[in-house]
PQR file with spaces between the fields and no chain letter, atoms N, CA, C, O and H, PARSE charges and radii, in Angstrom:
ATOM       1  N    UNK     1     166.655  117.077   91.920 -0.4000 1.5000
ATOM       2  CA   UNK     1     165.269  117.267   92.324 -0.0000 2.0000
ATOM       3  C    UNK     1     165.199  118.200   93.491  0.5500 1.7000
ATOM       4  O    UNK     1     166.271  118.392   94.066 -0.5500 1.4000
ATOM       5  N    UNK     2     164.157  118.807   93.942 -0.4000 1.5000
ATOM       6  CA   UNK     2     163.742  119.679   94.541 -0.0000 2.0000
ATOM       7  C    UNK     2     162.499  119.086   95.717  0.5500 1.7000
ATOM       8  O    UNK     2     161.345  118.903   95.330 -0.5500 1.4000
ATOM       9  H    UNK     2     163.287  118.651   93.475  0.4000 1.0000
ATOM      10  N    UNK     3     162.841  118.870   96.918 -0.4000 1.5000
ATOM      11  CA   UNK     3     161.662  118.760   97.927 -0.0000 2.0000
ATOM      12  C    UNK     3     160.342  119.655   97.536  0.5500 1.7000
ATOM      13  O    UNK     3     160.799  120.794   97.631 -0.5500 1.4000
ATOM      14  H    UNK     3     163.779  119.018   97.233  0.4000 1.0000
ATOM      15  N    UNK     4     159.189  119.770   97.212 -0.4000 1.5000
ATOM      16  CA   UNK     4     157.907  120.725   96.801 -0.0000 2.0000
ATOM      17  C    UNK     4     157.003  120.239   98.379  0.5500 1.7000
ATOM      18  O    UNK     4     155.782  120.394   98.422 -0.5500 1.4000
ATOM      19  H    UNK     4     158.819  118.845   97.134  0.4000 1.0000
ATOM      20  N    UNK     5     157.554  119.822   99.250 -0.4000 1.5000
ATOM      21  CA   UNK     5     157.046  119.577  100.699 -0.0000 2.0000
ATOM      22  C    UNK     5     157.410  120.154  101.682  0.5500 1.7000
ATOM      23  O    UNK     5     158.456  119.722  102.166 -0.5500 1.4000
ATOM      24  H    UNK     5     158.545  119.695   99.215  0.4000 1.0000
ATOM      25  N    UNK     6     156.826  121.190  102.302 -0.4000 1.5000
ATOM      26  CA   UNK     6     157.545  122.050  103.889 -0.0000 2.0000
ATOM      27  C    UNK     6     157.491  120.743  104.879  0.5500 1.7000
ATOM      28  O    UNK     6     156.449  120.176  105.207 -0.5500 1.4000
ATOM      29  H    UNK     6     155.977  121.541  101.908  0.4000 1.0000
ATOM      30  N    UNK     7     159.239  120.257  105.426 -0.4000 1.5000
ATOM      31  CA   UNK     7     159.423  119.530  106.372 -0.0000 2.0000
ATOM      32  C    UNK     7     158.737  120.235  108.112  0.5500 1.7000
ATOM      33  O    UNK     7     158.851  119.661  109.195 -0.5500 1.4000
ATOM      34  H    UNK     7     160.086  120.718  105.160  0.4000 1.0000
ATOM      35  N    UNK     8     158.356  120.994  107.969 -0.4000 1.5000
ATOM      36  CA   UNK     8     157.386  122.312  108.987 -0.0000 2.0000
ATOM      37  C    UNK     8     156.712  121.855  109.590  0.5500 1.7000
ATOM      38  O    UNK     8     156.708  121.740  110.815 -0.5500 1.4000
ATOM      39  H    UNK     8     158.263  121.461  107.089  0.4000 1.0000
ATOM      40  N    UNK     9     155.701  121.353  108.498 -0.4000 1.5000
ATOM      41  CA   UNK     9     154.479  120.935  108.530 -0.0000 2.0000
ATOM      42  C    UNK     9     154.496  120.173  108.718  0.5500 1.7000
ATOM      43  O    UNK     9     155.464  119.475  108.415 -0.5500 1.4000
ATOM      44  H    UNK     9     155.704  121.447  107.503  0.4000 1.0000
ATOM      45  N    UNK    10     152.772  119.398  109.776 -0.4000 1.5000
ATOM      46  CA   UNK    10     152.813  118.237  109.949 -0.0000 2.0000
ATOM      47  C    UNK    10     151.158  118.112  109.747  0.5500 1.7000
ATOM      48  O    UNK    10     150.361  118.612  110.541 -0.5500 1.4000
ATOM      49  H    UNK    10     151.986  119.965  110.022  0.4000 1.0000
ATOM      50  N    UNK    11     150.955  117.716  109.119 -0.4000 1.5000
ATOM      51  CA   UNK    11     149.697  116.734  108.610 -0.0000 2.0000
ATOM      52  C    UNK    11     149.064  115.785  109.348  0.5500 1.7000
ATOM      53  O    UNK    11     147.866  115.591  109.140 -0.5500 1.4000
ATOM      54  H    UNK    11     151.602  117.310  108.474  0.4000 1.0000
ATOM      55  N    UNK    12     149.587  115.222  110.088 -0.4000 1.5000
ATOM      56  CA   UNK    12     149.680  114.005  110.604 -0.0000 2.0000
ATOM      57  C    UNK    12     148.824  114.960  112.098  0.5500 1.7000
ATOM      58  O    UNK    12     147.784  114.387  112.422 -0.5500 1.4000
ATOM      59  H    UNK    12     150.560  115.380  110.257  0.4000 1.0000
ATOM      60  N    UNK    13     149.064  115.957  112.768 -0.4000 1.5000
ATOM      61  CA   UNK    13     148.248  116.251  113.861 -0.0000 2.0000
ATOM      62  C    UNK    13     146.867  116.409  113.609  0.5500 1.7000
ATOM      63  O    UNK    13     146.194  115.944  114.528 -0.5500 1.4000
ATOM      64  H    UNK    13     149.908  116.422  112.504  0.4000 1.0000
ATOM      65  N    UNK    14     146.226  116.886  112.715 -0.4000 1.5000
ATOM      66  CA   UNK    14     144.715  117.274  112.850 -0.0000 2.0000
ATOM      67  C    UNK    14     143.924  116.046  111.979  0.5500 1.7000
ATOM      68  O    UNK    14     142.787  116.217  111.540 -0.5500 1.4000
ATOM      69  H    UNK    14     146.773  117.263  111.968  0.4000 1.0000
ATOM      70  N    UNK    15     144.871  114.479  111.746 -0.4000 1.5000
ATOM      71  CA   UNK    15     144.320  113.437  110.965 -0.0000 2.0000
ATOM      72  C    UNK    15     143.346  112.812  112.008  0.5500 1.7000
ATOM      73  O    UNK    15     142.288  112.474  111.479 -0.5500 1.4000
ATOM      74  H    UNK    15     145.795  114.340  112.103  0.4000 1.0000
ATOM      75  N    UNK    16     143.404  112.597  113.183 -0.4000 1.5000
ATOM      76  CA   UNK    16     142.296  112.474  114.182 -0.0000 2.0000
ATOM      77  C    UNK    16     140.851  113.250  113.954  0.5500 1.7000
ATOM      78  O    UNK    16     139.890  112.811  113.321 -0.5500 1.4000
ATOM      79  H    UNK    16     144.264  112.873  113.613  0.4000 1.0000
ATOM      80  N    UNK    17     140.905  113.911  114.310 -0.4000 1.5000
ATOM      81  CA   UNK    17     140.203  115.078  113.774 -0.0000 2.0000
ATOM      82  C    UNK    17     138.918  115.205  112.843  0.5500 1.7000
ATOM      83  O    UNK    17     137.744  115.543  112.998 -0.5500 1.4000
ATOM      84  H    UNK    17     141.685  114.268  114.824  0.4000 1.0000
ATOM      85  N    UNK    18     139.945  114.649  111.515 -0.4000 1.5000
ATOM      86  CA   UNK    18     139.303  114.611  110.455 -0.0000 2.0000
ATOM      87  C    UNK    18     138.657  113.338  110.350  0.5500 1.7000
ATOM      88  O    UNK    18     137.676  113.072  109.655 -0.5500 1.4000
ATOM      89  H    UNK    18     140.898  114.375  111.389  0.4000 1.0000
ATOM      90  N    UNK    19     139.239  112.647  111.035 -0.4000 1.5000
ATOM      91  CA   UNK    19     138.502  110.939  110.631 -0.0000 2.0000
ATOM      92  C    UNK    19     137.163  111.269  111.828  0.5500 1.7000
ATOM      93  O    UNK    19     136.050  110.956  111.406 -0.5500 1.4000
ATOM      94  H    UNK    19     140.035  112.863  111.600  0.4000 1.0000
ATOM      95  N    UNK    20     137.212  111.879  113.286 -0.4000 1.5000
ATOM      96  CA   UNK    20     135.837  111.966  113.799 -0.0000 2.0000
ATOM      97  C    UNK    20     135.122  112.706  113.078  0.5500 1.7000
ATOM      98  O    UNK    20     133.914  112.499  113.198 -0.5500 1.4000
ATOM      99  H    UNK    20     138.116  112.134  113.629  0.4000 1.0000
ATOM     100  N    UNK    21     135.467  113.614  112.264 -0.4000 1.5000
ATOM     101  CA   UNK    21     134.311  114.363  111.778 -0.0000 2.0000
ATOM     102  C    UNK    21     134.057  113.627  110.288  0.5500 1.7000
ATOM     103  O    UNK    21     133.158  114.131  109.614 -0.5500 1.4000
ATOM     104  H    UNK    21     136.448  113.783  112.166  0.4000 1.0000
ATOM     105  N    UNK    22     134.611  112.737  109.846 -0.4000 1.5000
ATOM     106  CA   UNK    22     134.198  112.025  108.374 -0.0000 2.0000
ATOM     107  C    UNK    22     133.471  110.747  109.195  0.5500 1.7000
ATOM     108  O    UNK    22     132.609  110.201  108.506 -0.5500 1.4000
ATOM     109  H    UNK    22     135.342  112.328  110.393  0.4000 1.0000
ATOM     110  N    UNK    23     133.636  110.218  110.416 -0.4000 1.5000
ATOM     111  CA   UNK    23     132.775  108.899  111.092 -0.0000 2.0000
ATOM     112  C    UNK    23     131.421  109.697  111.651  0.5500 1.7000
ATOM     113  O    UNK    23     130.385  109.033  111.637 -0.5500 1.4000
ATOM     114  H    UNK    23     134.336  110.661  110.976  0.4000 1.0000
ATOM     115  N    UNK    24     131.349  111.014  112.123 -0.4000 1.5000
ATOM     116  CA   UNK    24     130.011  111.538  112.507 -0.0000 2.0000
ATOM     117  C    UNK    24     129.415  111.662  111.141  0.5500 1.7000
ATOM     118  O    UNK    24     128.220  111.366  111.135 -0.5500 1.4000
ATOM     119  H    UNK    24     132.191  111.553  112.134  0.4000 1.0000
ATOM     120  N    UNK    25     129.818  111.952  110.187 -0.4000 1.5000
ATOM     121  CA   UNK    25     129.133  112.436  108.897 -0.0000 2.0000
ATOM     122  C    UNK    25     128.587  111.440  108.494  0.5500 1.7000
ATOM     123  O    UNK    25     127.504  111.626  107.940 -0.5500 1.4000
ATOM     124  H    UNK    25     130.789  112.192  110.192  0.4000 1.0000
ATOM     125  N    UNK    26     129.051  110.138  108.593 -0.4000 1.5000
ATOM     126  CA   UNK    26     128.616  109.375  107.691 -0.0000 2.0000
ATOM     127  C    UNK    26     127.818  108.331  108.185  0.5500 1.7000
ATOM     128  O    UNK    26     127.173  107.550  107.485 -0.5500 1.4000
ATOM     129  H    UNK    26     129.931  109.986  109.043  0.4000 1.0000
ATOM     130  N    UNK    27     127.903  108.342  109.919 -0.4000 1.5000
ATOM     131  CA   UNK    27     126.969  107.799  110.595 -0.0000 2.0000
ATOM     132  C    UNK    27     125.848  108.611  110.259  0.5500 1.7000
ATOM     133  O    UNK    27     124.996  107.967  109.646 -0.5500 1.4000
ATOM     134  H    UNK    27     128.426  108.977  110.488  0.4000 1.0000
ATOM     135  N    UNK    28     125.432  110.328  110.538 -0.4000 1.5000
ATOM     136  CA   UNK    28     124.464  110.981  110.129 -0.0000 2.0000
ATOM     137  C    UNK    28     123.877  110.455  108.389  0.5500 1.7000
ATOM     138  O    UNK    28     122.759  109.964  108.231 -0.5500 1.4000
ATOM     139  H    UNK    28     126.123  110.851  111.036  0.4000 1.0000
ATOM     140  N    UNK    29     124.566  110.611  107.573 -0.4000 1.5000
ATOM     141  CA   UNK    29     123.570  110.110  106.251 -0.0000 2.0000
ATOM     142  C    UNK    29     123.330  108.821  106.565  0.5500 1.7000
ATOM     143  O    UNK    29     122.201  108.436  106.261 -0.5500 1.4000
ATOM     144  H    UNK    29     125.474  111.010  107.701  0.4000 1.0000
ATOM     145  N    UNK    30     124.324  107.725  107.283 -0.4000 1.5000
ATOM     146  CA   UNK    30     123.403  106.651  107.179 -0.0000 2.0000
ATOM     147  C    UNK    30     122.251  106.756  107.889  0.5500 1.7000
ATOM     148  O    UNK    30     121.253  106.449  107.237 -0.5500 1.4000
ATOM     149  H    UNK    30     125.241  108.038  107.531  0.4000 1.0000
ATOM     150  N    UNK    31     122.091  107.038  108.841 -0.4000 1.5000
ATOM     151  CA   UNK    31     120.925  107.591  110.122 -0.0000 2.0000
ATOM     152  C    UNK    31     119.645  107.642  108.814  0.5500 1.7000
ATOM     153  O    UNK    31     118.794  106.843  108.423 -0.5500 1.4000
ATOM     154  H    UNK    31     122.902  107.286  109.370  0.4000 1.0000
ATOM     155  N    UNK    32     120.024  108.910  108.462 -0.4000 1.5000
ATOM     156  CA   UNK    32     118.895  109.632  108.038 -0.0000 2.0000
ATOM     157  C    UNK    32     118.305  108.599  106.441  0.5500 1.7000
ATOM     158  O    UNK    32     117.160  108.861  106.075 -0.5500 1.4000
ATOM     159  H    UNK    32     120.716  109.558  108.780  0.4000 1.0000
ATOM     160  N    UNK    33     118.946  107.717  105.758 -0.4000 1.5000
ATOM     161  CA   UNK    33     118.888  107.250  104.540 -0.0000 2.0000
ATOM     162  C    UNK    33     118.310  106.049  105.541  0.5500 1.7000
ATOM     163  O    UNK    33     117.128  106.388  105.593 -0.5500 1.4000
ATOM     164  H    UNK    33     119.877  107.504  106.055  0.4000 1.0000
ATOM     165  N    UNK    34     118.387  105.188  106.136 -0.4000 1.5000
ATOM     166  CA   UNK    34     117.909  104.334  107.357 -0.0000 2.0000
ATOM     167  C    UNK    34     116.081  105.010  107.467  0.5500 1.7000
ATOM     168  O    UNK    34     115.043  104.419  107.169 -0.5500 1.4000
ATOM     169  H    UNK    34     119.347  104.913  106.094  0.4000 1.0000
ATOM     170  N    UNK    35     116.279  106.479  108.025 -0.4000 1.5000
ATOM     171  CA   UNK    35     114.812  106.555  109.001 -0.0000 2.0000
ATOM     172  C    UNK    35     114.132  107.677  107.291  0.5500 1.7000
ATOM     173  O    UNK    35     113.369  108.640  107.378 -0.5500 1.4000
ATOM     174  H    UNK    35     117.123  106.958  108.267  0.4000 1.0000
ATOM     175  N    UNK    36     114.584  107.247  106.278 -0.4000 1.5000
ATOM     176  CA   UNK    36     113.516  107.876  104.935 -0.0000 2.0000
ATOM     177  C    UNK    36     112.415  107.548  104.498  0.5500 1.7000
ATOM     178  O    UNK    36     112.220  106.423  104.038 -0.5500 1.4000
ATOM     179  H    UNK    36     115.204  106.465  106.208  0.4000 1.0000
ATOM     180  N    UNK    37     111.468  108.497  104.561 -0.4000 1.5000
ATOM     181  CA   UNK    37     110.235  107.382  104.419 -0.0000 2.0000
ATOM     182  C    UNK    37     109.650  108.366  103.348  0.5500 1.7000
ATOM     183  O    UNK    37     109.719  109.589  103.223 -0.5500 1.4000
ATOM     184  H    UNK    37     111.626  109.411  104.934  0.4000 1.0000
ATOM     185  N    UNK    38     108.804  106.973  102.328 -0.4000 1.5000
ATOM     186  CA   UNK    38     108.595  107.521  100.459 -0.0000 2.0000
ATOM     187  C    UNK    38     107.103  107.062  100.881  0.5500 1.7000
ATOM     188  O    UNK    38     106.956  106.367  101.887 -0.5500 1.4000
ATOM     189  H    UNK    38     108.748  105.979  102.430  0.4000 1.0000
ATOM     190  N    UNK    39     106.099  107.425  100.166 -0.4000 1.5000
ATOM     191  CA   UNK    39     104.969  107.748   99.671 -0.0000 2.0000
ATOM     192  C    UNK    39     104.721  107.500   98.759  0.5500 1.7000
ATOM     193  O    UNK    39     105.073  108.388   97.982 -0.5500 1.4000
ATOM     194  H    UNK    39     106.218  107.989   99.349  0.4000 1.0000
ATOM     195  N    UNK    40     103.831  105.992   97.861 -0.4000 1.5000
ATOM     196  CA   UNK    40     103.263  106.123   96.522 -0.0000 2.0000
ATOM     197  C    UNK    40     102.566  107.051   96.286  0.5500 1.7000
ATOM     198  O    UNK    40     101.599  107.328   96.996 -0.5500 1.4000
ATOM     199  H    UNK    40     103.546  105.271   98.492  0.4000 1.0000
ATOM     200  N    UNK    41     102.978  107.871   95.021 -0.4000 1.5000
ATOM     201  CA   UNK    41     102.078  108.813   94.707 -0.0000 2.0000
ATOM     202  C    UNK    41     100.776  108.064   94.188  0.5500 1.7000
ATOM     203  O    UNK    41     100.984  107.147   93.393 -0.5500 1.4000
ATOM     204  H    UNK    41     103.763  107.646   94.444  0.4000 1.0000
ATOM     205  N    UNK    42      99.780  108.272   94.453 -0.4000 1.5000
ATOM     206  CA   UNK    42      98.571  107.484   93.256 -0.0000 2.0000
ATOM     207  C    UNK    42      97.625  108.924   93.084  0.5500 1.7000
ATOM     208  O    UNK    42      97.838  109.935   93.753 -0.5500 1.4000
ATOM     209  H    UNK    42      99.612  109.016   95.099  0.4000 1.0000
ATOM     210  N    UNK    43      96.317  108.774   91.834 -0.4000 1.5000
ATOM     211  CA   UNK    43      95.331  109.237   91.932 -0.0000 2.0000
ATOM     212  C    UNK    43      94.117  109.285   92.894  0.5500 1.7000
ATOM     213  O    UNK    43      93.141  110.032   92.958 -0.5500 1.4000
ATOM     214  H    UNK    43      96.144  107.953   91.290  0.4000 1.0000
ATOM     215  N    UNK    44      94.536  108.202   93.630 -0.4000 1.5000
ATOM     216  CA   UNK    44      93.151  107.835   94.577 -0.0000 2.0000
ATOM     217  C    UNK    44      93.605  108.005   95.608  0.5500 1.7000
ATOM     218  O    UNK    44      93.595  107.055   96.390 -0.5500 1.4000
ATOM     219  H    UNK    44      95.329  107.595   93.579  0.4000 1.0000
ATOM     220  N    UNK    45      94.240  109.403   96.064 -0.4000 1.5000
ATOM     221  CA   UNK    45      94.593  109.954   97.767 -0.0000 2.0000
ATOM     222  C    UNK    45      92.958  110.410   98.384  0.5500 1.7000
ATOM     223  O    UNK    45      92.385  109.925   99.360 -0.5500 1.4000
ATOM     224  H    UNK    45      94.249  110.175   95.428  0.4000 1.0000
ATOM     225  N    UNK    46      92.598  111.202   97.704 -0.4000 1.5000
ATOM     226  CA   UNK    46      91.991  111.631   98.219 -0.0000 2.0000
ATOM     227  C    UNK    46      90.303  111.105   97.692  0.5500 1.7000
ATOM     228  O    UNK    46      89.324  111.728   98.102 -0.5500 1.4000
ATOM     229  H    UNK    46      93.063  111.595   96.912  0.4000 1.0000
ATOM     230  N    UNK    47      90.204  110.288   97.054 -0.4000 1.5000
ATOM     231  CA   UNK    47      88.837  109.817   96.944 -0.0000 2.0000
ATOM     232  C    UNK    47      89.165  108.000   97.934  0.5500 1.7000
ATOM     233  O    UNK    47      88.495  107.085   97.455 -0.5500 1.4000
ATOM     234  H    UNK    47      90.999  109.781   96.721  0.4000 1.0000
ATOM     235  N    UNK    48      89.725  107.756   98.671 -0.4000 1.5000
ATOM     236  CA   UNK    48      90.270  106.810   99.591 -0.0000 2.0000
ATOM     237  C    UNK    48      90.217  107.239  101.149  0.5500 1.7000
ATOM     238  O    UNK    48      90.539  106.426  102.016 -0.5500 1.4000
ATOM     239  H    UNK    48      90.269  108.499   99.060  0.4000 1.0000
ATOM     240  N    UNK    49      89.755  108.680  101.498 -0.4000 1.5000
ATOM     241  CA   UNK    49      89.132  109.116  102.345 -0.0000 2.0000
ATOM     242  C    UNK    49      87.769  109.703  102.637  0.5500 1.7000
ATOM     243  O    UNK    49      87.271  110.293  103.596 -0.5500 1.4000
ATOM     244  H    UNK    49      89.494  109.340  100.794  0.4000 1.0000
ATOM     245  N    UNK    50      87.242  109.207  101.109 -0.4000 1.5000
ATOM     246  CA   UNK    50      86.107  109.334  101.533 -0.0000 2.0000
ATOM     247  C    UNK    50      85.080  108.398  102.346  0.5500 1.7000
ATOM     248  O    UNK    50      84.982  107.196  102.099 -0.5500 1.4000
ATOM     249  H    UNK    50      87.647  108.728  100.330  0.4000 1.0000
ATOM     250  N    UNK    51      84.450  108.939  103.168 -0.4000 1.5000
ATOM     251  CA   UNK    51      83.666  107.900  104.231 -0.0000 2.0000
ATOM     252  C    UNK    51      82.464  108.118  104.539  0.5500 1.7000
ATOM     253  O    UNK    51      81.910  107.916  105.619 -0.5500 1.4000
ATOM     254  H    UNK    51      84.529  109.916  103.368  0.4000 1.0000
ATOM     255  N    UNK    52      81.877  108.705  103.202 -0.4000 1.5000
ATOM     256  CA   UNK    52      80.206  108.859  103.039 -0.0000 2.0000
ATOM     257  C    UNK    52      79.610  107.685  103.008  0.5500 1.7000
ATOM     258  O    UNK    52      78.578  107.520  103.659 -0.5500 1.4000
ATOM     259  H    UNK    52      82.326  108.869  102.324  0.4000 1.0000
ATOM     260  N    UNK    53      80.159  106.665  102.244 -0.4000 1.5000
ATOM     261  CA   UNK    53      79.234  105.347  102.387 -0.0000 2.0000
ATOM     262  C    UNK    53      78.749  105.191  103.285  0.5500 1.7000
ATOM     263  O    UNK    53      79.215  106.037  104.048 -0.5500 1.4000
ATOM     264  H    UNK    53      80.997  106.799  101.715  0.4000 1.0000
ATOM     265  N    UNK    54      77.907  104.508  103.885 -0.4000 1.5000
ATOM     266  CA   UNK    54      77.850  103.511  105.255 -0.0000 2.0000
ATOM     267  C    UNK    54      78.139  102.133  104.528  0.5500 1.7000
ATOM     268  O    UNK    54      78.175  101.777  103.350 -0.5500 1.4000
ATOM     269  H    UNK    54      77.529  103.821  103.265  0.4000 1.0000
ATOM     270  N    UNK    55      78.317  101.553  105.678 -0.4000 1.5000
ATOM     271  CA   UNK    55      78.661  100.105  105.450 -0.0000 2.0000
ATOM     272  C    UNK    55      77.931  100.084  106.320  0.5500 1.7000
ATOM     273  O    UNK    55      78.238  100.708  107.336 -0.5500 1.4000
ATOM     274  H    UNK    55      78.287  101.842  106.635  0.4000 1.0000
ATOM     275  N    UNK    56      76.286   99.130  106.246 -0.4000 1.5000
ATOM     276  CA   UNK    56      75.400   98.519  106.534 -0.0000 2.0000
ATOM     277  C    UNK    56      75.881   97.209  106.970  0.5500 1.7000
ATOM     278  O    UNK    56      74.780   96.757  107.283 -0.5500 1.4000
ATOM     279  H    UNK    56      76.037   98.623  105.421  0.4000 1.0000
ATOM     280  N    UNK    57      76.581   96.394  107.188 -0.4000 1.5000
ATOM     281  CA   UNK    57      76.668   95.033  106.976 -0.0000 2.0000
ATOM     282  C    UNK    57      76.211   93.893  108.271  0.5500 1.7000
ATOM     283  O    UNK    57      76.955   93.683  109.229 -0.5500 1.4000
ATOM     284  H    UNK    57      77.475   96.761  106.934  0.4000 1.0000
ATOM     285  N    UNK    58      75.112   93.348  108.128 -0.4000 1.5000
ATOM     286  CA   UNK    58      74.363   92.696  109.331 -0.0000 2.0000
ATOM     287  C    UNK    58      75.459   91.856  109.911  0.5500 1.7000
ATOM     288  O    UNK    58      75.587   90.817  109.262 -0.5500 1.4000
ATOM     289  H    UNK    58      74.507   93.518  107.350  0.4000 1.0000
ATOM     290  N    UNK    59      76.499   91.981  111.163 -0.4000 1.5000
ATOM     291  CA   UNK    59      77.005   91.034  111.567 -0.0000 2.0000
ATOM     292  C    UNK    59      76.278   89.888  112.316  0.5500 1.7000
ATOM     293  O    UNK    59      75.583   90.427  113.177 -0.5500 1.4000
ATOM     294  H    UNK    59      76.396   92.825  111.690  0.4000 1.0000
ATOM     295  N    UNK    60      76.134   88.513  112.364 -0.4000 1.5000
ATOM     296  CA   UNK    60      75.467   87.535  112.776 -0.0000 2.0000
ATOM     297  C    UNK    60      76.001   87.560  114.225  0.5500 1.7000
ATOM     298  O    UNK    60      77.134   87.880  114.585 -0.5500 1.4000
ATOM     299  H    UNK    60      76.699   88.076  111.664  0.4000 1.0000
ATOM     300  N    UNK    61      74.665   87.046  115.202 -0.4000 1.5000
ATOM     301  CA   UNK    61      75.437   87.160  116.426 -0.0000 2.0000
ATOM     302  C    UNK    61      75.907   85.350  116.856  0.5500 1.7000
ATOM     303  O    UNK    61      75.426   84.349  116.325 -0.5500 1.4000
ATOM     304  H    UNK    61      73.744   86.786  114.910  0.4000 1.0000
ATOM     305  N    UNK    62      76.713   85.379  117.693 -0.4000 1.5000
ATOM     306  CA   UNK    62      76.888   84.097  117.504 -0.0000 2.0000
ATOM     307  C    UNK    62      76.941   83.437  118.830  0.5500 1.7000
ATOM     308  O    UNK    62      77.372   84.094  119.778 -0.5500 1.4000
ATOM     309  H    UNK    62      77.104   86.192  118.125  0.4000 1.0000
ATOM     310  N    UNK    63      76.477   81.971  119.041 -0.4000 1.5000
ATOM     311  CA   UNK    63      75.455   81.709  120.494 -0.0000 2.0000
ATOM     312  C    UNK    63      76.666   80.936  120.729  0.5500 1.7000
ATOM     313  O    UNK    63      77.307   80.236  119.945 -0.5500 1.4000
ATOM     314  H    UNK    63      76.127   81.437  118.271  0.4000 1.0000
ATOM     315  N    UNK    64      76.883   81.238  122.143 -0.4000 1.5000
ATOM     316  CA   UNK    64      78.363   80.734  123.109 -0.0000 2.0000
ATOM     317  C    UNK    64      77.067   79.461  123.890  0.5500 1.7000
ATOM     318  O    UNK    64      75.887   79.318  124.210 -0.5500 1.4000
ATOM     319  H    UNK    64      76.362   81.807  122.779  0.4000 1.0000
ATOM     320  N    UNK    65      78.506   78.756  123.840 -0.4000 1.5000
ATOM     321  CA   UNK    65      78.037   77.612  124.598 -0.0000 2.0000
ATOM     322  C    UNK    65      78.590   77.362  125.927  0.5500 1.7000
ATOM     323  O    UNK    65      79.720   76.876  125.948 -0.5500 1.4000
ATOM     324  H    UNK    65      79.464   78.872  123.580  0.4000 1.0000
ATOM     325  N    UNK    66      77.926   77.635  127.206 -0.4000 1.5000
ATOM     326  CA   UNK    66      77.990   77.114  128.305 -0.0000 2.0000
ATOM     327  C    UNK    66      78.693   76.385  128.639  0.5500 1.7000
ATOM     328  O    UNK    66      77.943   75.412  128.560 -0.5500 1.4000
ATOM     329  H    UNK    66      77.007   78.030  127.189  0.4000 1.0000
ATOM     330  N    UNK    67      79.937   75.843  129.112 -0.4000 1.5000
ATOM     331  CA   UNK    67      80.919   74.411  129.829 -0.0000 2.0000
ATOM     332  C    UNK    67      80.564   74.311  130.912  0.5500 1.7000
ATOM     333  O    UNK    67      80.497   75.344  131.579 -0.5500 1.4000
ATOM     334  H    UNK    67      80.546   76.633  129.177  0.4000 1.0000
ATOM     335  N    UNK    68      80.261   73.260  131.407 -0.4000 1.5000
ATOM     336  CA   UNK    68      80.576   73.493  132.938 -0.0000 2.0000
ATOM     337  C    UNK    68      82.293   73.986  132.900  0.5500 1.7000
ATOM     338  O    UNK    68      83.007   74.022  131.898 -0.5500 1.4000
ATOM     339  H    UNK    68      80.315   72.421  130.865  0.4000 1.0000
ATOM     340  N    UNK    69      82.717   74.378  134.465 -0.4000 1.5000
ATOM     341  CA   UNK    69      83.936   74.459  134.738 -0.0000 2.0000
ATOM     342  C    UNK    69      84.495   73.626  135.663  0.5500 1.7000
ATOM     343  O    UNK    69      83.791   73.201  136.579 -0.5500 1.4000
ATOM     344  H    UNK    69      82.137   74.349  135.280  0.4000 1.0000
ATOM     345  N    UNK    70      85.553   73.345  135.582 -0.4000 1.5000
ATOM     346  CA   UNK    70      86.809   72.562  136.478 -0.0000 2.0000
ATOM     347  C    UNK    70      87.615   72.433  137.038  0.5500 1.7000
ATOM     348  O    UNK    70      88.645   72.588  136.382 -0.5500 1.4000
ATOM     349  H    UNK    70      86.125   73.690  134.837  0.4000 1.0000
ATOM     350  N    UNK    71      87.777   72.185  138.102 -0.4000 1.5000
ATOM     351  CA   UNK    71      89.082   72.738  138.703 -0.0000 2.0000
ATOM     352  C    UNK    71      89.608   71.651  138.471  0.5500 1.7000
ATOM     353  O    UNK    71      89.162   70.530  138.226 -0.5500 1.4000
ATOM     354  H    UNK    71      86.940   72.059  138.635  0.4000 1.0000
ATOM     355  N    UNK    72      91.264   72.360  138.633 -0.4000 1.5000
ATOM     356  CA   UNK    72      92.199   70.445  138.294 -0.0000 2.0000
ATOM     357  C    UNK    72      92.235   70.057  139.267  0.5500 1.7000
ATOM     358  O    UNK    72      92.510   68.858  139.215 -0.5500 1.4000
ATOM     359  H    UNK    72      91.627   73.271  138.832  0.4000 1.0000
ATOM     360  N    UNK    73      91.979   70.737  141.184 -0.4000 1.5000
ATOM     361  CA   UNK    73      91.977   69.988  141.855 -0.0000 2.0000
ATOM     362  C    UNK    73      90.483   68.830  142.048  0.5500 1.7000
ATOM     363  O    UNK    73      90.501   68.116  143.051 -0.5500 1.4000
ATOM     364  H    UNK    73      91.756   71.711  141.226  0.4000 1.0000
ATOM     365  N    UNK    74      89.796   68.757  141.500 -0.4000 1.5000
ATOM     366  CA   UNK    74      88.204   68.105  141.527 -0.0000 2.0000
ATOM     367  C    UNK    74      88.513   66.753  140.154  0.5500 1.7000
ATOM     368  O    UNK    74      87.973   65.652  140.037 -0.5500 1.4000
ATOM     369  H    UNK    74      89.781   69.337  140.685  0.4000 1.0000
ATOM     370  N    UNK    75      89.425   67.321  139.411 -0.4000 1.5000
ATOM     371  CA   UNK    75      89.406   66.353  138.430 -0.0000 2.0000
ATOM     372  C    UNK    75      89.848   64.238  139.156  0.5500 1.7000
ATOM     373  O    UNK    75      90.623   63.929  140.061 -0.5500 1.4000
ATOM     374  H    UNK    75      89.863   68.215  139.506  0.4000 1.0000
ATOM     375  N    UNK    76      89.069   63.394  138.368 -0.4000 1.5000
ATOM     376  CA   UNK    76      89.097   62.400  138.545 -0.0000 2.0000
ATOM     377  C    UNK    76      90.299   61.642  137.839  0.5500 1.7000
ATOM     378  O    UNK    76      90.016   61.572  136.643 -0.5500 1.4000
ATOM     379  H    UNK    76      88.439   63.645  137.632  0.4000 1.0000
ATOM     380  N    UNK    77      91.140   61.234  138.012 -0.4000 1.5000
ATOM     381  CA   UNK    77      91.978   60.317  136.973 -0.0000 2.0000
ATOM     382  C    UNK    77      91.876   58.619  137.116  0.5500 1.7000
ATOM     383  O    UNK    77      91.974   57.776  138.007 -0.5500 1.4000
ATOM     384  H    UNK    77      91.370   61.291  138.984  0.4000 1.0000
ATOM     385  N    UNK    78      91.633   58.672  135.748 -0.4000 1.5000
ATOM     386  CA   UNK    78      91.192   57.474  135.426 -0.0000 2.0000
ATOM     387  C    UNK    78      92.325   56.139  136.092  0.5500 1.7000
ATOM     388  O    UNK    78      93.520   56.424  136.171 -0.5500 1.4000
ATOM     389  H    UNK    78      91.554   59.357  135.024  0.4000 1.0000
ATOM     390  N    UNK    79      91.877   54.802  136.516 -0.4000 1.5000
ATOM     391  CA   UNK    79      92.655   53.729  137.675 -0.0000 2.0000
ATOM     392  C    UNK    79      93.130   53.320  136.437  0.5500 1.7000
ATOM     393  O    UNK    79      93.925   52.384  136.360 -0.5500 1.4000
ATOM     394  H    UNK    79      90.906   54.570  136.452  0.4000 1.0000
């Protein structure tokens, strides 16, 4: 049986380069897959942007109670 491979060719010479290129390609594809943005398609896209309807909701004004301010050094501790 005759050997078909050429003994003068060294295939492991560029194996590190191919490994780094493959690693960079996989890293790039993974990064793009993580950053991929998708949006739901709906028929209400333009209707949701309609802001002509005025919202005149009355917001009641709340009463703020004023409590006396106590300083920590002026507090009297029970005996």
